[in-house]
C-alpha positions as CSV (number, residue, x, y, z in Angstrom):
1,X,4.1,6.8,2.2
2,X,7.8,5.9,2.4
3,X,7.7,6.3,6.2
4,X,6.1,2.9,6.7
5,X,9.0,1.1,5.0
6,X,11.5,3.0,7.0
7,X,9.8,2.3,10.3
8,X,9.5,-1.3,9.5
9,X,13.2,-1.6,8.5
10,X,14.3,0.2,11.7
11,X,12.2,-2.1,13.9
12,X,13.2,-5.4,12.4
13,X,16.5,-6.0,14.1
14,X,15.0,-5.4,17.5
15,X,12.3,-8.0,17.6
16,X,12.0,-9.9,14.4
17,X,14.4,-12.7,15.2
18,X,12.8,-15.9,13.9
19,X,10.1,-14.3,11.8
20,X,9.8,-16.1,8.5
21,X,8.5,-13.8,5.8
22,X,8.5,-14.0,2.1
23,X,6.5,-11.8,-0.3
24,X,6.4,-14.6,-2.9
25,X,2.9,-15.7,-1.9
26,X,1.6,-12.2,-2.8
27,X,3.6,-12.0,-6.0
28,X,2.4,-15.4,-7.2
29,X,-1.2,-14.5,-6.4
30,X,-0.9,-11.2,-8.3
31,X,0.6,-13.0,-11.3
32,X,-2.3,-15.3,-11.6
33,X,-5.1,-12.8,-10.8
34,X,-6.9,-10.4,-13.0
35,X,-9.2,-7.5,-12.3
36,X,-10.9,-7.6,-8.9
37,X,-9.3,-11.0,-8.1
38,X,-6.1,-9.1,-7.4
39,X,-7.7,-7.6,-4.3
40,X,-7.8,-11.1,-2.8
41,X,-4.0,-11.2,-2.9
42,X,-3.8,-8.5,-0.3
43,X,-2.5,-9.9,3.0
44,X,-1.5,-13.3,1.4
45,X,2.1,-13.2,2.5
46,X,1.3,-11.8,5.9
47,X,-1.2,-14.6,6.3
48,X,1.4,-17.3,5.6
49,X,3.8,-15.5,7.9
50,X,1.2,-15.5,10.7
51,X,0.8,-19.2,10.4
52,X,4.3,-19.8,11.6
53,X,5.0,-20.3,15.3
54,X,6.7,-16.9,15.6
55,X,3.9,-15.2,13.6
56,X,1.2,-16.2,16.0
57,X,2.2,-13.7,18.7
58,X,1.0,-10.2,18.7
59,X,4.5,-8.9,17.9
60,X,4.9,-11.5,15.2
61,X,1.6,-10.7,13.6
62,X,2.6,-7.0,13.6
63,X,5.9,-7.8,11.9
64,X,4.1,-10.0,9.3
65,X,1.6,-7.3,8.5
66,X,4.2,-4.6,8.5
67,X,6.5,-6.5,6.2
68,X,3.8,-7.0,3.6
69,X,2.7,-3.3,4.1
70,X,6.3,-2.4,3.2
71,X,6.0,-4.3,-0.1
72,X,2.7,-2.5,-1.0
73,X,3.9,0.9,0.1
74,X,7.0,0.6,-2.2
75,X,4.7,-0.6,-5.0
76,X,2.4,2.3,-4.5
77,X,5.2,4.8,-4.6
78,X,6.5,3.4,-7.8
79,X,3.1,3.2,-9.5
80,X,2.3,6.7,-8.3
81,X,5.6,8.1,-9.7
82,X,5.0,6.4,-13.1
83,X,1.4,7.6,-13.3
84,X,2.5,11.1,-12.3
85,X,5.1,11.1,-15.1
86,X,2.5,10.0,-17.6
87,X,0.1,12.6,-16.5
88,X,2.8,15.3,-16.7
89,X,3.7,14.3,-20.2
90,X,0.0,14.6,-21.2
91,X,-0.2,18.1,-19.8
92,X,3.0,19.0,-21.6
93,X,1.6,18.0,-25.0
94,X,-1.3,20.6,-24.8
95,X,-0.3,23.3,-27.2
96,X,0.1,26.9,-25.9
97,X,-3.1,28.8,-26.6
98,X,-4.9,25.5,-27.1
99,X,-8.0,24.4,-25.1
100,X,-7.8,24.8,-21.4
101,X,-7.5,21.3,-19.7
102,X,-7.2,20.5,-16.1
103,X,-3.6,19.7,-14.9
104,X,-4.0,16.0,-14.4
105,X,-0.6,15.7,-12.8
106,X,-1.5,18.3,-10.2
107,X,-4.9,16.8,-9.7
108,X,-3.3,13.3,-9.2
109,X,-1.0,14.8,-6.6
110,X,-3.9,16.5,-4.8
111,X,-6.0,13.3,-4.9
112,X,-3.1,11.2,-3.5
113,X,-2.6,13.7,-0.6
114,X,-6.3,13.6,0.2
115,X,-6.2,9.8,0.0
116,X,-3.4,9.7,2.5
117,X,-5.4,11.8,4.9
118,X,-8.3,9.5,4.5
119,X,-6.2,6.4,5.0
120,X,-4.6,7.7,8.1
121,X,-8.0,8.8,9.6
122,X,-9.7,5.5,8.7
123,X,-6.9,3.4,10.2
124,X,-6.8,5.6,13.3
125,X,-10.5,4.9,13.7
126,X,-9.8,1.2,13.4
127,X,-7.2,1.6,16.1
128,X,-9.6,3.6,18.3
129,X,-12.3,1.0,18.2
130,X,-10.0,-1.4,20.1
131,X,-10.0,0.8,23.1
132,X,-6.3,1.0,23.5
133,X,-5.7,-2.7,23.6
134,X,-2.9,-4.5,21.9
135,X,-5.3,-5.3,19.1
136,X,-5.4,-1.7,18.2
137,X,-2.0,-1.7,16.8
138,X,-2.8,-4.8,14.7
139,X,-6.1,-3.3,13.6
140,X,-4.2,-0.1,12.5
141,X,-1.5,-2.1,10.7
142,X,-4.0,-4.3,8.9
143,X,-6.0,-1.3,7.8
144,X,-2.9,0.4,6.5
145,X,-2.0,-2.8,4.6
146,X,-5.4,-3.1,3.1
147,X,-5.9,0.5,2.0
148,X,-2.3,0.9,0.8
149,X,-2.6,-2.2,-1.3
150,X,-5.9,-1.2,-2.7
151,X,-4.7,2.2,-3.7
152,X,-1.7,0.7,-5.4
153,X,-3.9,-1.5,-7.5
154,X,-6.3,1.3,-8.3
155,X,-3.4,3.5,-9.5
156,X,-1.9,0.6,-11.4
157,X,-5.2,0.2,-13.3
158,X,-5.2,3.9,-14.1
159,X,-1.6,3.7,-15.3
160,X,-2.5,0.8,-17.6
161,X,-5.4,2.8,-19.0
162,X,-3.1,5.7,-19.7
163,X,-0.4,3.7,-21.5
164,X,-2.8,1.7,-23.7
C-alpha cells in the first residue's frame, strides 16, 4: 500500500509545477459526515484540484487523483495498523487452554492481502477497458483512489466497533 505514496512523491518534482492541491476539502467533508455519507467525500480534494487550470490536463488530473490517493493510502495504513494491534491484543487475552478462537489478527492480515489483490485486479480491469488510451491511466488511478478510500473507511468502522 505504501508504494503509491512513494511513487507519487517521486513523480511530483518532475511534472507537478503549478498543480494546486490541498487535502482540506476531503478532511472537512469527513468531519461533517457520518456513516455512508463519508463515502461521498472520496475524491473531493482531487475534484477541486481538477477544477484548476493546471488540473484540467491529463497529467494534471493524474496528479490530483494521485495526491488524494496518497492521503487515503496513508490513512488506510494507519487504520490497518491500529486495527491489527487491537485484534492482536484480543487474541493475546485468550487464556491458555481456553476455548479455541480464530486468530483475528492473522485473519485481518489475510483479508487485507486478498483485498489488495482484488483492488489491483479491479483497477487493472478499469485500465484495460480504455484500450490503452491515456484515459486508462486515469481510470486506474481513480479506481485505486476509490477502492483504497472505501477500504480505509470500512476498516475505520471496524476499529471503532472494536474499541467501543
